[in-house]
N, C-alpha and C positions, 0 to 999 in steps of 0.2 A: 590444350596438353596433349604431350604428344603420345602416341599409339603404346609406348612403352612404360610411361610412367606411372600409372594406376597400379600395375601388376610392382614395380619395383616397390613403391610405396607401401603395399601389402605385404612385400618380402620384409622391408625394413621394421615393420612393425611386429610380424611373428619373431625376427631376431630379436627384437626388444624381448620380446616374451619368454624366449630360451635364457636368454641374459639374466633373466630373475634368477636363475636357479644356479647352486655351486656348492662344493662341498660343505658348505654352513649351512645351505638351504637348500636340503635336498627335496621338500616337501612344500607344497604352498597352497592355500587354497584360492580362489577366485579373486577374494577379499585382497589377498596377499600382492596379488598379481596388477591388479588396479591398484593399488597402493605404490608399488615398485614401477610400474609405468607410465602412471599419470594418463592413461589413454581411459575413454568412457568406458562405461560397465556395458554396453553393448557391442562394443570393438572386441574388448578382451573377451566376452563369454563366445563370439563368431569365431575368434582366433585360436582359442583354445580348444573349439569343437574341431575343429579344422586341423589342428594339430594332432590331437587325440585319435581322428580319424586316419589320419597320415603315419603312426605308431612314433611319433615324435617327443609326444606325450604318452602319461597312461595313469588313469584315473584310479584313486582308489579312496572310496566313501565319496568325501567332499573335499578332500585333497589331491593333486596333481604331483607326479615325478617327469623326470625325463626320460623317453620310451627306448625301448632295449635298442630300436633301427639305429638309435645317435653312434652305439657301441661298437656298431661296424667301419661306420666313419671314421671314427677315433682310432680303431687301428689302424685305418688304410691312412690314416692323415701322419699317424707318427710313424710307420713303416715307411711311408713316401717322401719322410721332411729329412733335404739332408744334415740341418741343423741339430735335429732330434739325435738322429742315427750318432753325429759325429761328436755331440755333447753327454753323451750319456756316460762313456769312460772318463771322459774329463772329467764330470762333476764327481765321480765314485771316488775316482784320484785325490780329489782337492778333499773329501770326505776323508779318505785315508790319512791325508798327509797331515791336514788340521787337525781333526778329532773332530769335526764340528759336522754339521748338518752344509750341505752343499745344493744350489739347485739353478736353474734355468729359469730367467723371466722375460716373456715378451709383451709389447706394450697392447693394452686394448685401452684405444682412446685416452684419457688422462689417468687409466690406472694399467697395473701391473700384472700379468696372471703369470701363477707358476707352470711351468711346462714340463720339469723334471724336478726332482725332491729325492735327495738321498741323504737318508737320515742317518746320522750320529750313533755309534753304540752306545756311548756314555748315558750316566743313569740320567743327570740332568741337562736336557737339549734343546735347542730351540727345535719347535714341531712344525710342518706346514704339511699342506696338501695339495695336487697335482687340480690344478681349475682353483685354486684360491686366487682372488682379487684382494688387490691393495692399492692404498693409497700411492701416486706415484712422489710426492713431496715428503713421505715419510719413509727414511731407510735409505742404505746405499745405492741398493740396485735401482731406485727409482730415480735416485739425483743423477745418475751416470747416463739414463736416459735424456735428462734436461740439459747435463753437460753439454750432449752433443745431437740435439735437433733444437733447434730453434723454437720451432712450431710447436713442439709440444711445452719447452720453458716458458712461452707465453700464455699456452692457453691453462697450464698448470696456474701460472699467477693470476689471471684473471677469475679463475676458480677459487683460489684461496686467499683472495684482497681482503676480505674482512678479516681473516685470521691471522694477519701476517706482518706486524709491528716492522718499524725501521730497520730495527737492529735483525731481525730476523732474516731481512733480505740482506744485511751485509753479511752476516754468516752465512748464508744460502751461496751468494757470487764467491766467497772464498772458498768454500767445498767445492763448487763447480771449476774455477779454477786450478784446484788442487787437482782434480781428476783430470782436467785436464792436461795438466801439466804429467802427472805421475802415473796415469793408467790405471789410477785404483783409489777408491774412497772409501774411508772407516766414517762409518755413523755411531753415533753412542744413544742410546735408548729415545729414540726418537718416536717408535711407534708402541714401544713400551718399555717400562721400568725395566731395568737388569738385562736388556736384551739388544747387543749390538751386531751391527751387520758390515760386510765387507763385500767390495763388488768391483768388478771391472766389465768395459765394454766391448760389444761382440759386434764385427761389422761384416756385411756383406761386398760382391763383387764391385759395387759399386762407390764404397765407401760410406754408405748409409748403417745408422745404428741399427740392427735388428734383436738385438738380444743383450741382456746383462748376465754374467754370470757370478754367483754369489754365496758365500759363506755365513752363515749366521750362527752365533753363540751368546751364551750366557757374557755379561760384563767382566765376571771374574776374571775370566779367561780369555776371552776375546777383547783383550786391553789393548792400549797404546803399543805399547813393548810387542805384544804378539802382531798385530797389524803391520807392524816394519819388517816384520820376518814373512808372515803370509802375504801380505800385499804383492810383492813383486811376484810372487808364484800364482797368484790368481792373476795377476795382468800377464802373465806370459803363456795362462792355457787362455786365457782370452783372446790372445795373438795367435794363439794355435789354431783357435776355432777359426776364426778372422782368415786366415791362410788358406783353409781348408773348404773356404767358401769365394775364395777368390779373391780376398782384399791384399791389396800390396801396396797403399798409397794413402794418401791425407782423409780422412774422414768427410763426408758431403754434412753440406748444412750445418757445420761446425759452428757454435755461438762464438764470438768473438774472445780476444782474452787467453793466454797462455801460460798467466804466471806461477812459477813451482815453488813461492813461499807460502803459501794458506798451510795452514794446520786442518787436519779431519777430525 
């Protein structure tokens, strides 16, 4: 084992502990963390003690939450990210134009995480939180990543092999072909009944997909007719962001197939 490997492994385990926390799980016990990470009791206890001592976790009774020290890093990351700075007004504009909640998602492994959320001002809306983790294979934003990154597509297919019958794979292929051909995708009630989403890919200077910009709303409003109107607007917004990041060519790592005859 090389000299640097033990430290790297410890860091990876610490990150696994911190990844257990989310807007939906702000307070966790040691048993919760053990269950979510699958790591031994002694390892979790040791890591949590170290994270508390470093102010990366904070203890209240028998529960733990993310420490205040992390807030400084989050602010620095947001301020220093060209993507987030550029996407903030774009997401707000899409919310105002469509009337629906808009946001930006980046990839975390085979999941996606919301990094910008602009909530609709309507009474019945799609609600999300910054930091919320969502599955990659459900919803338009995740399908956008799968369409333009073959490694992500293959990894998700492996993870969902037991729950994806043949007809589902055929439908997925049609969706991926559609987004490659049109630049946007509508998905209908995949994550939750009554909720539809519309998304488009954002590429960096190398042509690699780095984010998906999306709008989400009730299926009664964000239906196929609305998607025909708003889809090109979301795609234009994504292209504008991509240009801000230096993108001017074909996407890298694009999976084969560009037909435009599939339906969302």
